[in-house]
CHARMM internal coordinates of N, CA and C (Angstrom, degrees):
IC EDIT
DIST 1 N 1 CA 1.4549
DIST 1 CA 1 C 1.5240
ANGL 1 N 1 CA 1 C 109.92
DIST 1 C 2 N 1.2566
ANGL 1 CA 1 C 2 N 114.92
DIHE 1 N 1 CA 1 C 2 N 148.47
DIST 2 N 2 CA 1.4518
ANGL 1 C 2 N 2 CA 121.42
DIHE 1 CA 1 C 2 N 2 CA 179.58
DIST 2 CA 2 C 1.5323
ANGL 2 N 2 CA 2 C 109.62
DIHE 1 C 2 N 2 CA 2 C -79.99
DIST 2 C 3 N 1.3163
ANGL 2 CA 2 C 3 N 116.62
DIHE 2 N 2 CA 2 C 3 N 133.76
DIST 3 N 3 CA 1.4623
ANGL 2 C 3 N 3 CA 121.49
DIHE 2 CA 2 C 3 N 3 CA -178.26
DIST 3 CA 3 C 1.5267
ANGL 3 N 3 CA 3 C 111.69
DIHE 2 C 3 N 3 CA 3 C -62.39
DIST 3 C 4 N 1.3190
ANGL 3 CA 3 C 4 N 118.07
DIHE 3 N 3 CA 3 C 4 N -38.12
DIST 4 N 4 CA 1.4631
ANGL 3 C 4 N 4 CA 121.55
DIHE 3 CA 3 C 4 N 4 CA 178.99
DIST 4 CA 4 C 1.5239
ANGL 4 N 4 CA 4 C 111.22
DIHE 3 C 4 N 4 CA 4 C -63.54
DIST 4 C 5 N 1.3348
ANGL 4 CA 4 C 5 N 116.46
DIHE 4 N 4 CA 4 C 5 N -37.75
DIST 5 N 5 CA 1.4538
ANGL 4 C 5 N 5 CA 120.76
DIHE 4 CA 4 C 5 N 5 CA 179.36
DIST 5 CA 5 C 1.5255
ANGL 5 N 5 CA 5 C 110.82
DIHE 4 C 5 N 5 CA 5 C -64.59
DIST 5 C 6 N 1.3359
ANGL 5 CA 5 C 6 N 116.49
DIHE 5 N 5 CA 5 C 6 N -42.92
DIST 6 N 6 CA 1.4685
ANGL 5 C 6 N 6 CA 120.96
DIHE 5 CA 5 C 6 N 6 CA 179.01
DIST 6 CA 6 C 1.5252
ANGL 6 N 6 CA 6 C 109.84
DIHE 5 C 6 N 6 CA 6 C -64.15
DIST 6 C 7 N 1.3215
ANGL 6 CA 6 C 7 N 117.99
DIHE 6 N 6 CA 6 C 7 N -44.29
DIST 7 N 7 CA 1.4642
ANGL 6 C 7 N 7 CA 120.84
DIHE 6 CA 6 C 7 N 7 CA 178.71
DIST 7 CA 7 C 1.5239
ANGL 7 N 7 CA 7 C 111.81
DIHE 6 C 7 N 7 CA 7 C -63.09
DIST 7 C 8 N 1.3119
ANGL 7 CA 7 C 8 N 117.55
DIHE 7 N 7 CA 7 C 8 N -36.46
DIST 8 N 8 CA 1.4616
ANGL 7 C 8 N 8 CA 121.70
DIHE 7 CA 7 C 8 N 8 CA 177.18
DIST 8 CA 8 C 1.5293
ANGL 8 N 8 CA 8 C 110.73
DIHE 7 C 8 N 8 CA 8 C -64.53
DIST 8 C 9 N 1.3256
ANGL 8 CA 8 C 9 N 116.77
DIHE 8 N 8 CA 8 C 9 N -46.34
DIST 9 N 9 CA 1.4660
ANGL 8 C 9 N 9 CA 120.97
DIHE 8 CA 8 C 9 N 9 CA 179.00
DIST 9 CA 9 C 1.5275
ANGL 9 N 9 CA 9 C 110.26
DIHE 8 C 9 N 9 CA 9 C -61.87
DIST 9 C 10 N 1.3274
ANGL 9 CA 9 C 10 N 117.55
DIHE 9 N 9 CA 9 C 10 N -45.59
DIST 10 N 10 CA 1.4626
ANGL 9 C 10 N 10 CA 121.38
DIHE 9 CA 9 C 10 N 10 CA -179.16
DIST 10 CA 10 C 1.5289
ANGL 10 N 10 CA 10 C 110.62
DIHE 9 C 10 N 10 CA 10 C -64.12
DIST 10 C 11 N 1.3160
ANGL 10 CA 10 C 11 N 118.14
DIHE 10 N 10 CA 10 C 11 N -41.15
DIST 11 N 11 CA 1.4599
ANGL 10 C 11 N 11 CA 120.26
DIHE 10 CA 10 C 11 N 11 CA -178.95
DIST 11 CA 11 C 1.5344
ANGL 11 N 11 CA 11 C 111.81
DIHE 10 C 11 N 11 CA 11 C -68.66
DIST 11 C 12 N 1.3182
ANGL 11 CA 11 C 12 N 117.58
DIHE 11 N 11 CA 11 C 12 N -33.00
DIST 12 N 12 CA 1.4683
ANGL 11 C 12 N 12 CA 120.59
DIHE 11 CA 11 C 12 N 12 CA 179.91
DIST 12 CA 12 C 1.5268
ANGL 12 N 12 CA 12 C 112.83
DIHE 11 C 12 N 12 CA 12 C -78.60
DIST 12 C 13 N 1.3258
ANGL 12 CA 12 C 13 N 117.31
DIHE 12 N 12 CA 12 C 13 N -26.21
DIST 13 N 13 CA 1.4615
ANGL 12 C 13 N 13 CA 121.85
DIHE 12 CA 12 C 13 N 13 CA -174.23
DIST 13 CA 13 C 1.5224
ANGL 13 N 13 CA 13 C 111.80
DIHE 12 C 13 N 13 CA 13 C -123.93
DIST 13 C 14 N 1.3109
ANGL 13 CA 13 C 14 N 117.16
DIHE 13 N 13 CA 13 C 14 N 34.32
DIST 14 N 14 CA 1.4571
ANGL 13 C 14 N 14 CA 122.18
DIHE 13 CA 13 C 14 N 14 CA -176.42
DIST 14 CA 14 C 1.5288
ANGL 14 N 14 CA 14 C 111.92
DIHE 13 C 14 N 14 CA 14 C -59.46
DIST 14 C 15 N 1.3063
ANGL 14 CA 14 C 15 N 117.79
DIHE 14 N 14 CA 14 C 15 N -46.43
DIST 15 N 15 CA 1.4618
ANGL 14 C 15 N 15 CA 121.43
DIHE 14 CA 14 C 15 N 15 CA -179.27
DIST 15 CA 15 C 1.5209
ANGL 15 N 15 CA 15 C 112.40
DIHE 14 C 15 N 15 CA 15 C -62.73
DIST 15 C 16 N 1.3275
ANGL 15 CA 15 C 16 N 116.04
DIHE 15 N 15 CA 15 C 16 N -41.75
DIST 16 N 16 CA 1.4632
ANGL 15 C 16 N 16 CA 120.02
DIHE 15 CA 15 C 16 N 16 CA 179.42
DIST 16 CA 16 C 1.5226
ANGL 16 N 16 CA 16 C 110.97
DIHE 15 C 16 N 16 CA 16 C -65.23
DIST 16 C 17 N 1.3153
ANGL 16 CA 16 C 17 N 116.52
DIHE 16 N 16 CA 16 C 17 N -41.35
DIST 17 N 17 CA 1.4624
ANGL 16 C 17 N 17 CA 120.67
DIHE 16 CA 16 C 17 N 17 CA -179.26
DIST 17 CA 17 C 1.5227
ANGL 17 N 17 CA 17 C 110.56
DIHE 16 C 17 N 17 CA 17 C -67.66
DIST 17 C 18 N 1.3345
ANGL 17 CA 17 C 18 N 117.05
DIHE 17 N 17 CA 17 C 18 N -43.53
DIST 18 N 18 CA 1.4668
ANGL 17 C 18 N 18 CA 119.81
DIHE 17 CA 17 C 18 N 18 CA 177.83
DIST 18 CA 18 C 1.5228
ANGL 18 N 18 CA 18 C 111.29
DIHE 17 C 18 N 18 CA 18 C -64.65
DIST 18 C 19 N 1.3282
ANGL 18 CA 18 C 19 N 117.45
DIHE 18 N 18 CA 18 C 19 N -40.59
DIST 19 N 19 CA 1.4541
ANGL 18 C 19 N 19 CA 121.07
DIHE 18 CA 18 C 19 N 19 CA 177.06
DIST 19 CA 19 C 1.5209
ANGL 19 N 19 CA 19 C 112.16
DIHE 18 C 19 N 19 CA 19 C -62.99
DIST 19 C 20 N 1.3102
ANGL 19 CA 19 C 20 N 115.98
DIHE 19 N 19 CA 19 C 20 N -40.74
DIST 20 N 20 CA 1.4598
ANGL 19 C 20 N 20 CA 121.27
DIHE 19 CA 19 C 20 N 20 CA 177.61
DIST 20 CA 20 C 1.5233
ANGL 20 N 20 CA 20 C 110.60
DIHE 19 C 20 N 20 CA 20 C -62.25
DIST 20 C 21 N 1.3204
ANGL 20 CA 20 C 21 N 116.84
DIHE 20 N 20 CA 20 C 21 N -46.83
DIST 21 N 21 CA 1.4685
ANGL 20 C 21 N 21 CA 120.77
DIHE 20 CA 20 C 21 N 21 CA -179.92
DIST 21 CA 21 C 1.5266
ANGL 21 N 21 CA 21 C 111.70
DIHE 20 C 21 N 21 CA 21 C -65.97
DIST 21 C 22 N 1.3332
ANGL 21 CA 21 C 22 N 116.89
DIHE 21 N 21 CA 21 C 22 N -39.50
DIST 22 N 22 CA 1.4541
ANGL 21 C 22 N 22 CA 120.54
DIHE 21 CA 21 C 22 N 22 CA 177.78
DIST 22 CA 22 C 1.5299
ANGL 22 N 22 CA 22 C 110.85
DIHE 21 C 22 N 22 CA 22 C -64.67
DIST 22 C 23 N 1.3254
ANGL 22 CA 22 C 23 N 117.34
DIHE 22 N 22 CA 22 C 23 N -44.46
DIST 23 N 23 CA 1.4558
ANGL 22 C 23 N 23 CA 121.14
DIHE 22 CA 22 C 23 N 23 CA 178.03
DIST 23 CA 23 C 1.5166
ANGL 23 N 23 CA 23 C 112.14
DIHE 22 C 23 N 23 CA 23 C -62.90
DIST 23 C 24 N 1.3079
ANGL 23 CA 23 C 24 N 116.68
DIHE 23 N 23 CA 23 C 24 N -40.91
DIST 24 N 24 CA 1.4613
ANGL 23 C 24 N 24 CA 121.14
DIHE 23 CA 23 C 24 N 24 CA 178.44
DIST 24 CA 24 C 1.5284
ANGL 24 N 24 CA 24 C 110.50
DIHE 23 C 24 N 24 CA 24 C -64.32
DIST 24 C 25 N 1.3184
ANGL 24 CA 24 C 25 N 116.62
DIHE 24 N 24 CA 24 C 25 N -42.07
DIST 25 N 25 CA 1.4647
ANGL 24 C 25 N 25 CA 120.98
DIHE 24 CA 24 C 25 N 25 CA 179.50
DIST 25 CA 25 C 1.5231
ANGL 25 N 25 CA 25 C 111.28
DIHE 24 C 25 N 25 CA 25 C -65.32
DIST 25 C 26 N 1.3291
ANGL 25 CA 25 C 26 N 116.92
DIHE 25 N 25 CA 25 C 26 N -47.64
DIST 26 N 26 CA 1.4643
ANGL 25 C 26 N 26 CA 120.38
DIHE 25 CA 25 C 26 N 26 CA -178.79
DIST 26 CA 26 C 1.5296
ANGL 26 N 26 CA 26 C 111.14
DIHE 25 C 26 N 26 CA 26 C -64.26
DIST 26 C 27 N 1.3205
ANGL 26 CA 26 C 27 N 117.17
DIHE 26 N 26 CA 26 C 27 N -42.35
DIST 27 N 27 CA 1.4675
ANGL 26 C 27 N 27 CA 118.91
DIHE 26 CA 26 C 27 N 27 CA -179.79
DIST 27 CA 27 C 1.5238
ANGL 27 N 27 CA 27 C 111.19
DIHE 26 C 27 N 27 CA 27 C -66.76
DIST 27 C 28 N 1.3196
ANGL 27 CA 27 C 28 N 117.43
DIHE 27 N 27 CA 27 C 28 N -36.45
DIST 28 N 28 CA 1.4656
ANGL 27 C 28 N 28 CA 120.58
DIHE 27 CA 27 C 28 N 28 CA 177.26
DIST 28 CA 28 C 1.5258
ANGL 28 N 28 CA 28 C 110.88
DIHE 27 C 28 N 28 CA 28 C -65.44
DIST 28 C 29 N 1.3348
ANGL 28 CA 28 C 29 N 116.19
DIHE 28 N 28 CA 28 C 29 N -43.04
DIST 29 N 29 CA 1.4637
ANGL 28 C 29 N 29 CA 119.54
DIHE 28 CA 28 C 29 N 29 CA 177.78
DIST 29 CA 29 C 1.5252
ANGL 29 N 29 CA 29 C 110.67
DIHE 28 C 29 N 29 CA 29 C -64.27
DIST 29 C 30 N 1.3232
ANGL 29 CA 29 C 30 N 116.90
DIHE 29 N 29 CA 29 C 30 N -41.91
DIST 30 N 30 CA 1.4603
ANGL 29 C 30 N 30 CA 121.30
DIHE 29 CA 29 C 30 N 30 CA -178.83
DIST 30 CA 30 C 1.5312
ANGL 30 N 30 CA 30 C 109.91
DIHE 29 C 30 N 30 CA 30 C -59.55
DIST 30 C 31 N 1.3268
ANGL 30 CA 30 C 31 N 116.37
DIHE 30 N 30 CA 30 C 31 N -43.80
DIST 31 N 31 CA 1.4632
ANGL 30 C 31 N 31 CA 120.07
DIHE 30 CA 30 C 31 N 31 CA -178.31
DIST 31 CA 31 C 1.5243
ANGL 31 N 31 CA 31 C 112.78
DIHE 30 C 31 N 31 CA 31 C -71.47
DIST 31 C 32 N 1.3349
ANGL 31 CA 31 C 32 N 117.30
DIHE 31 N 31 CA 31 C 32 N -30.95
DIST 32 N 32 CA 1.4630
ANGL 31 C 32 N 32 CA 119.53
DIHE 31 CA 31 C 32 N 32 CA -175.83
DIST 32 CA 32 C 1.5176
ANGL 32 N 32 CA 32 C 113.52
DIHE 31 C 32 N 32 CA 32 C -91.13
DIST 32 C 33 N 1.3398
ANGL 32 CA 32 C 33 N 118.86
DIHE 32 N 32 CA 32 C 33 N -40.99
DIST 33 N 33 CA 1.4683
ANGL 32 C 33 N 33 CA 119.87
DIHE 32 CA 32 C 33 N 33 CA -175.57
DIST 33 CA 33 C 1.5201
ANGL 33 N 33 CA 33 C 113.25
DIHE 32 C 33 N 33 CA 33 C -113.41
DIST 33 C 34 N 1.3157
ANGL 33 CA 33 C 34 N 119.58
DIHE 33 N 33 CA 33 C 34 N -8.69
DIST 34 N 34 CA 1.4533
ANGL 33 C 34 N 34 CA 122.31
DIHE 33 CA 33 C 34 N 34 CA 175.94
DIST 34 CA 34 C 1.5140
ANGL 34 N 34 CA 34 C 113.42
DIHE 33 C 34 N 34 CA 34 C 100.97
DIST 34 C 35 N 1.3448
ANGL 34 CA 34 C 35 N 113.87
DIHE 34 N 34 CA 34 C 35 N 168.72
DIST 35 N 35 CA 1.4607
ANGL 34 C 35 N 35 CA 121.78
DIHE 34 CA 34 C 35 N 35 CA -174.70
DIST 35 CA 35 C 1.5234
ANGL 35 N 35 CA 35 C 112.56
DIHE 34 C 35 N 35 CA 35 C -65.89
DIST 35 C 36 N 1.3418
ANGL 35 CA 35 C 36 N 117.87
DIHE 35 N 35 CA 35 C 36 N -52.93
DIST 36 N 36 CA 1.4604
ANGL 35 C 36 N 36 CA 121.22
DIHE 35 CA 35 C 36 N 36 CA -173.76
DIST 36 CA 36 C 1.5217
ANGL 36 N 36 CA 36 C 112.33
DIHE 35 C 36 N 36 CA 36 C -67.26
DIST 36 C 37 N 1.3015
ANGL 36 CA 36 C 37 N 117.34
DIHE 36 N 36 CA 36 C 37 N -39.67
DIST 37 N 37 CA 1.4770
ANGL 36 C 37 N 37 CA 119.42
DIHE 36 CA 36 C 37 N 37 CA 178.29
DIST 37 CA 37 C 1.5307
ANGL 37 N 37 CA 37 C 110.80
DIHE 36 C 37 N 37 CA 37 C -67.21
DIST 37 C 38 N 1.3242
ANGL 37 CA 37 C 38 N 116.34
DIHE 37 N 37 CA 37 C 38 N -36.90
DIST 38 N 38 CA 1.4651
ANGL 37 C 38 N 38 CA 120.13
DIHE 37 CA 37 C 38 N 38 CA 176.55
DIST 38 CA 38 C 1.5222
ANGL 38 N 38 CA 38 C 110.23
DIHE 37 C 38 N 38 CA 38 C -65.13
DIST 38 C 39 N 1.3309
ANGL 38 CA 38 C 39 N 117.47
DIHE 38 N 38 CA 38 C 39 N -43.54
DIST 39 N 39 CA 1.4646
ANGL 38 C 39 N 39 CA 121.17
DIHE 38 CA 38 C 39 N 39 CA 177.17
DIST 39 CA 39 C 1.5121
ANGL 39 N 39 CA 39 C 112.02
DIHE 38 C 39 N 39 CA 39 C -62.51
DIST 39 C 40 N 1.3229
ANGL 39 CA 39 C 40 N 116.64
DIHE 39 N 39 CA 39 C 40 N -42.51
DIST 40 N 40 CA 1.4667
ANGL 39 C 40 N 40 CA 122.01
DIHE 39 CA 39 C 40 N 40 CA 177.39
DIST 40 CA 40 C 1.5256
ANGL 40 N 40 CA 40 C 110.57
DIHE 39 C 40 N 40 CA 40 C -59.85
DIST 40 C 41 N 1.3180
ANGL 40 CA 40 C 41 N 116.28
DIHE 40 N 40 CA 40 C 41 N -46.49
DIST 41 N 41 CA 1.4579
ANGL 40 C 41 N 41 CA 121.81
DIHE 40 CA 40 C 41 N 41 CA 179.26
DIST 41 CA 41 C 1.5255
ANGL 41 N 41 CA 41 C 111.50
DIHE 40 C 41 N 41 CA 41 C -63.83
DIST 41 C 42 N 1.3243
ANGL 41 CA 41 C 42 N 116.84
DIHE 41 N 41 CA 41 C 42 N -42.58
DIST 42 N 42 CA 1.4681
ANGL 41 C 42 N 42 CA 120.93
DIHE 41 CA 41 C 42 N 42 CA 179.79
DIST 42 CA 42 C 1.5266
ANGL 42 N 42 CA 42 C 110.88
DIHE 41 C 42 N 42 CA 42 C -65.65
DIST 42 C 43 N 1.3355
ANGL 42 CA 42 C 43 N 117.23
DIHE 42 N 42 CA 42 C 43 N -40.48
DIST 43 N 43 CA 1.4638
ANGL 42 C 43 N 43 CA 121.32
DIHE 42 CA 42 C 43 N 43 CA 179.83
DIST 43 CA 43 C 1.5281
ANGL 43 N 43 CA 43 C 110.99
DIHE 42 C 43 N 43 CA 43 C -61.43
DIST 43 C 44 N 1.3185
ANGL 43 CA 43 C 44 N 117.22
DIHE 43 N 43 CA 43 C 44 N -49.99
DIST 44 N 44 CA 1.4573
ANGL 43 C 44 N 44 CA 119.62
DIHE 43 CA 43 C 44 N 44 CA -177.26
DIST 44 CA 44 C 1.5245
ANGL 44 N 44 CA 44 C 112.47
DIHE 43 C 44 N 44 CA 44 C -73.77
DIST 44 C 45 N 1.3166
ANGL 44 CA 44 C 45 N 117.83
DIHE 44 N 44 CA 44 C 45 N -27.04
DIST 45 N 45 CA 1.4580
ANGL 44 C 45 N 45 CA 120.06
DIHE 44 CA 44 C 45 N 45 CA 173.30
DIST 45 CA 45 C 1.5299
ANGL 45 N 45 CA 45 C 109.90
DIHE 44 C 45 N 45 CA 45 C -66.40
DIST 45 C 46 N 1.3339
ANGL 45 CA 45 C 46 N 116.79
DIHE 45 N 45 CA 45 C 46 N -44.16
DIST 46 N 46 CA 1.4653
ANGL 45 C 46 N 46 CA 120.79
DIHE 45 CA 45 C 46 N 46 CA 176.92
DIST 46 CA 46 C 1.5138
ANGL 46 N 46 CA 46 C 112.07
DIHE 45 C 46 N 46 CA 46 C -63.85
DIST 46 C 47 N 1.3310
ANGL 46 CA 46 C 47 N 117.16
DIHE 46 N 46 CA 46 C 47 N -41.21
DIST 47 N 47 CA 1.4603
ANGL 46 C 47 N 47 CA 121.22
DIHE 46 CA 46 C 47 N 47 CA 177.73
DIST 47 CA 47 C 1.5276
ANGL 47 N 47 CA 47 C 110.80
DIHE 46 C 47 N 47 CA 47 C -62.29
DIST 47 C 48 N 1.3086
ANGL 47 CA 47 C 48 N 116.66
DIHE 47 N 47 CA 47 C 48 N -43.34
DIST 48 N 48 CA 1.4619
ANGL 47 C 48 N 48 CA 120.58
DIHE 47 CA 47 C 48 N 48 CA 177.33
DIST 48 CA 48 C 1.5189
ANGL 48 N 48 CA 48 C 111.99
DIHE 47 C 48 N 48 CA 48 C -63.22
DIST 48 C 49 N 1.3281
ANGL 48 CA 48 C 49 N 116.41
DIHE 48 N 48 CA 48 C 49 N -39.08
DIST 49 N 49 CA 1.4590
ANGL 48 C 49 N 49 CA 120.55
DIHE 48 CA 48 C 49 N 49 CA 177.05
DIST 49 CA 49 C 1.5240
ANGL 49 N 49 CA 49 C 110.93
DIHE 48 C 49 N 49 CA 49 C -61.59
DIST 49 C 50 N 1.3427
ANGL 49 CA 49 C 50 N 116.23
DIHE 49 N 49 CA 49 C 50 N -45.81
DIST 50 N 50 CA 1.4682
ANGL 49 C 50 N 50 CA 120.06
DIHE 49 CA 49 C 50 N 50 CA -179.12
DIST 50 CA 50 C 1.5227
ANGL 50 N 50 CA 50 C 111.74
DIHE 49 C 50 N 50 CA 50 C -64.27
DIST 50 C 51 N 1.3175
ANGL 50 CA 50 C 51 N 117.39
DIHE 50 N 50 CA 50 C 51 N -42.15
DIST 51 N 51 CA 1.4642
ANGL 50 C 51 N 51 CA 120.02
DIHE 50 CA 50 C 51 N 51 CA 177.68
DIST 51 CA 51 C 1.5290
ANGL 51 N 51 CA 51 C 110.77
DIHE 50 C 51 N 51 CA 51 C -63.74
DIST 51 C 52 N 1.3132
ANGL 51 CA 51 C 52 N 116.59
DIHE 51 N 51 CA 51 C 52 N -42.26
DIST 52 N 52 CA 1.4621
ANGL 51 C 52 N 52 CA 120.20
DIHE 51 CA 51 C 52 N 52 CA 177.24
DIST 52 CA 52 C 1.5124
ANGL 52 N 52 CA 52 C 112.22
DIHE 51 C 52 N 52 CA 52 C -62.92
DIST 52 C 53 N 1.3245
ANGL 52 CA 52 C 53 N 116.26
DIHE 52 N 52 CA 52 C 53 N -37.21
DIST 53 N 53 CA 1.4660
ANGL 52 C 53 N 53 CA 121.04
DIHE 52 CA 52 C 53 N 53 CA 178.34
DIST 53 CA 53 C 1.5239
ANGL 53 N 53 CA 53 C 110.44
DIHE 52 C 53 N 53 CA 53 C -64.43
DIST 53 C 54 N 1.3404
ANGL 53 CA 53 C 54 N 117.10
DIHE 53 N 53 CA 53 C 54 N -42.08
DIST 54 N 54 CA 1.4629
ANGL 53 C 54 N 54 CA 120.39
DIHE 53 CA 53 C 54 N 54 CA 177.87
DIST 54 CA 54 C 1.5228
ANGL 54 N 54 CA 54 C 110.71
DIHE 53 C 54 N 54 CA 54 C -60.67
DIST 54 C 55 N 1.3309
ANGL 54 CA 54 C 55 N 117.02
DIHE 54 N 54 CA 54 C 55 N -43.84
DIST 55 N 55 CA 1.4609
ANGL 54 C 55 N 55 CA 119.74
DIHE 54 CA 54 C 55 N 55 CA -179.96
DIST 55 CA 55 C 1.5275
ANGL 55 N 55 CA 55 C 111.69
DIHE 54 C 55 N 55 CA 55 C -68.26
DIST 55 C 56 N 1.3302
ANGL 55 CA 55 C 56 N 117.25
DIHE 55 N 55 CA 55 C 56 N -38.31
DIST 56 N 56 CA 1.4617
ANGL 55 C 56 N 56 CA 120.72
DIHE 55 CA 55 C 56 N 56 CA 178.67
DIST 56 CA 56 C 1.5208
ANGL 56 N 56 CA 56 C 111.99
DIHE 55 C 56 N 56 CA 56 C -63.98
DIST 56 C 57 N 1.3239
ANGL 56 CA 56 C 57 N 116.18
DIHE 56 N 56 CA 56 C 57 N -36.40
DIST 57 N 57 CA 1.4607
ANGL 56 C 57 N 57 CA 120.43
DIHE 56 CA 56 C 57 N 57 CA -178.49
DIST 57 CA 57 C 1.5215
ANGL 57 N 57 CA 57 C 112.16
DIHE 56 C 57 N 57 CA 57 C -86.79
DIST 57 C 58 N 1.3283
ANGL 57 CA 57 C 58 N 116.70
DIHE 57 N 57 CA 57 C 58 N 7.58
DIST 58 N 58 CA 1.4672
ANGL 57 C 58 N 58 CA 124.01
DIHE 57 CA 57 C 58 N 58 CA 177.84
DIST 58 CA 58 C 1.5245
ANGL 58 N 58 CA 58 C 112.16
DIHE 57 C 58 N 58 CA 58 C 56.54
DIST 58 C 59 N 1.3015
ANGL 58 CA 58 C 59 N 116.45
DIHE 58 N 58 CA 58 C 59 N 35.06
DIST 59 N 59 CA 1.4527
ANGL 58 C 59 N 59 CA 120.41
DIHE 58 CA 58 C 59 N 59 CA 175.90
DIST 59 CA 59 C 1.5205
ANGL 59 N 59 CA 59 C 108.35
DIHE 58 C 59 N 59 CA 59 C -83.64
DIST 59 C 60 N 1.2973
ANGL 59 CA 59 C 60 N 115.25
DIHE 59 N 59 CA 59 C 60 N 150.37
DIST 60 N 60 CA 1.4459
ANGL 59 C 60 N 60 CA 120.48
DIHE 59 CA 59 C 60 N 60 CA 179.13
DIST 60 CA 60 C 1.5266
ANGL 60 N 60 CA 60 C 109.67
DIHE 59 C 60 N 60 CA 60 C -82.86
DIST 60 C 61 N 1.3226
ANGL 60 CA 60 C 61 N 116.01
DIHE 60 N 60 CA 60 C 61 N 124.83
DIST 61 N 61 CA 1.4555
ANGL 60 C 61 N 61 CA 120.60
DIHE 60 CA 60 C 61 N 61 CA 177.54
DIST 61 CA 61 C 1.5269
ANGL 61 N 61 CA 61 C 110.46
DIHE 60 C 61 N 61 CA 61 C -64.19
DIST 61 C 62 N 1.3299
ANGL 61 CA 61 C 62 N 116.16
DIHE 61 N 61 CA 61 C 62 N -36.25
DIST 62 N 62 CA 1.4638
ANGL 61 C 62 N 62 CA 120.62
DIHE 61 CA 61 C 62 N 62 CA 179.06
DIST 62 CA 62 C 1.5290
ANGL 62 N 62 CA 62 C 111.21
DIHE 61 C 62 N 62 CA 62 C -63.04
DIST 62 C 63 N 1.3414
ANGL 62 CA 62 C 63 N 117.14
DIHE 62 N 62 CA 62 C 63 N -43.41
DIST 63 N 63 CA 1.4701
ANGL 62 C 63 N 63 CA 120.05
DIHE 62 CA 62 C 63 N 63 CA 178.12
DIST 63 CA 63 C 1.5206
ANGL 63 N 63 CA 63 C 111.44
DIHE 62 C 63 N 63 CA 63 C -63.33
DIST 63 C 64 N 1.3230
ANGL 63 CA 63 C 64 N 116.33
DIHE 63 N 63 CA 63 C 64 N -36.74
DIST 64 N 64 CA 1.4515
ANGL 63 C 64 N 64 CA 120.87
DIHE 63 CA 63 C 64 N 64 CA 178.57
DIST 64 CA 64 C 1.5298
ANGL 64 N 64 CA 64 C 109.97
DIHE 63 C 64 N 64 CA 64 C -64.19
DIST 64 C 65 N 1.3325
ANGL 64 CA 64 C 65 N 116.77
DIHE 64 N 64 CA 64 C 65 N -45.09
DIST 65 N 65 CA 1.4647
ANGL 64 C 65 N 65 CA 120.59
DIHE 64 CA 64 C 65 N 65 CA 178.72
DIST 65 CA 65 C 1.5262
ANGL 65 N 65 CA 65 C 110.04
DIHE 64 C 65 N 65 CA 65 C -64.45
DIST 65 C 66 N 1.3227
ANGL 65 CA 65 C 66 N 117.75
DIHE 65 N 65 CA 65 C 66 N -40.82
DIST 66 N 66 CA 1.4619
ANGL 65 C 66 N 66 CA 120.85
DIHE 65 CA 65 C 66 N 66 CA 178.69
DIST 66 CA 66 C 1.5298
ANGL 66 N 66 CA 66 C 111.59
DIHE 65 C 66 N 66 CA 66 C -63.27
DIST 66 C 67 N 1.3087
ANGL 66 CA 66 C 67 N 116.45
DIHE 66 N 66 CA 66 C 67 N -34.93
DIST 67 N 67 CA 1.4677
ANGL 66 C 67 N 67 CA 119.70
DIHE 66 CA 66 C 67 N 67 CA 178.77
DIST 67 CA 67 C 1.5371
ANGL 67 N 67 CA 67 C 110.83
DIHE 66 C 67 N 67 CA 67 C -72.08
DIST 67 C 68 N 1.3219
ANGL 67 CA 67 C 68 N 116.86
DIHE 67 N 67 CA 67 C 68 N -37.51
DIST 68 N 68 CA 1.4588
ANGL 67 C 68 N 68 CA 121.04
DIHE 67 CA 67 C 68 N 68 CA -179.81
DIST 68 CA 68 C 1.5256
ANGL 68 N 68 CA 68 C 111.11
DIHE 67 C 68 N 68 CA 68 C -75.17
DIST 68 C 69 N 1.3385
ANGL 68 CA 68 C 69 N 117.45
DIHE 68 N 68 CA 68 C 69 N -41.53
DIST 69 N 69 CA 1.4655
ANGL 68 C 69 N 69 CA 123.21
DIHE 68 CA 68 C 69 N 69 CA -177.66
DIST 69 CA 69 C 1.5124
ANGL 69 N 69 CA 69 C 110.77
DIHE 68 C 69 N 69 CA 69 C -123.78
DIST 69 C 70 N 1.3346
ANGL 69 CA 69 C 70 N 118.37
DIHE 69 N 69 CA 69 C 70 N 73.38
DIST 70 N 70 CA 1.4703
ANGL 69 C 70 N 70 CA 119.97
DIHE 69 CA 69 C 70 N 70 CA -174.81
DIST 70 CA 70 C 1.5229
ANGL 70 N 70 CA 70 C 113.77
DIHE 69 C 70 N 70 CA 70 C -64.80
DIST 70 C 71 N 1.3202
ANGL 70 CA 70 C 71 N 119.27
DIHE 70 N 70 CA 70 C 71 N -32.92
DIST 71 N 71 CA 1.4609
ANGL 70 C 71 N 71 CA 120.52
DIHE 70 CA 70 C 71 N 71 CA -177.25
DIST 71 CA 71 C 1.5215
ANGL 71 N 71 CA 71 C 111.57
DIHE 70 C 71 N 71 CA 71 C -72.23
DIST 71 C 72 N 1.3159
ANGL 71 CA 71 C 72 N 118.32
DIHE 71 N 71 CA 71 C 72 N -30.37
DIST 72 N 72 CA 1.4531
ANGL 71 C 72 N 72 CA 121.58
DIHE 71 CA 71 C 72 N 72 CA -179.45
DIST 72 CA 72 C 1.5147
ANGL 72 N 72 CA 72 C 110.97
DIHE 71 C 72 N 72 CA 72 C -73.37
DIST 72 C 73 N 1.3223
ANGL 72 CA 72 C 73 N 117.69
DIHE 72 N 72 CA 72 C 73 N -38.10
DIST 73 N 73 CA 1.4580
ANGL 72 C 73 N 73 CA 121.15
DIHE 72 CA 72 C 73 N 73 CA -174.79
DIST 73 CA 73 C 1.5304
ANGL 73 N 73 CA 73 C 112.31
DIHE 72 C 73 N 73 CA 73 C -74.99
DIST 73 C 74 N 1.3327
ANGL 73 CA 73 C 74 N 118.95
DIHE 73 N 73 CA 73 C 74 N -19.69
DIST 74 N 74 CA 1.4774
ANGL 73 C 74 N 74 CA 121.26
DIHE 73 CA 73 C 74 N 74 CA -178.10
DIST 74 CA 74 C 1.5061
ANGL 74 N 74 CA 74 C 111.68
DIHE 73 C 74 N 74 CA 74 C -83.83
DIST 74 C 75 N 1.2969
ANGL 74 CA 74 C 75 N 119.28
DIHE 74 N 74 CA 74 C 75 N -15.87
DIST 75 N 75 CA 1.4643
ANGL 74 C 75 N 75 CA 121.58
DIHE 74 CA 74 C 75 N 75 CA -177.67
DIST 75 CA 75 C 1.4900
ANGL 75 N 75 CA 75 C 112.01
DIHE 74 C 75 N 75 CA 75 C -81.43
END
COOR INIT
IC SEED 1 N 1 CA 1 C
IC BUILD
């Protein structure tokens, strides 16, 4: 197969390919470690992603907490 052809297919169908891989991963985890452990893993993976995104975008964690809990930050 031509490398350019593969890159073209991947670039046009990136979302479908990522969704397929994510579904395959989640279903494999569900079958091997169970529903609750898979949910626990997915929750903390998402939380870690969000925290990493905040740090990458140079957002202030303190400002984020103040926006979420305004009454706590004023005391």
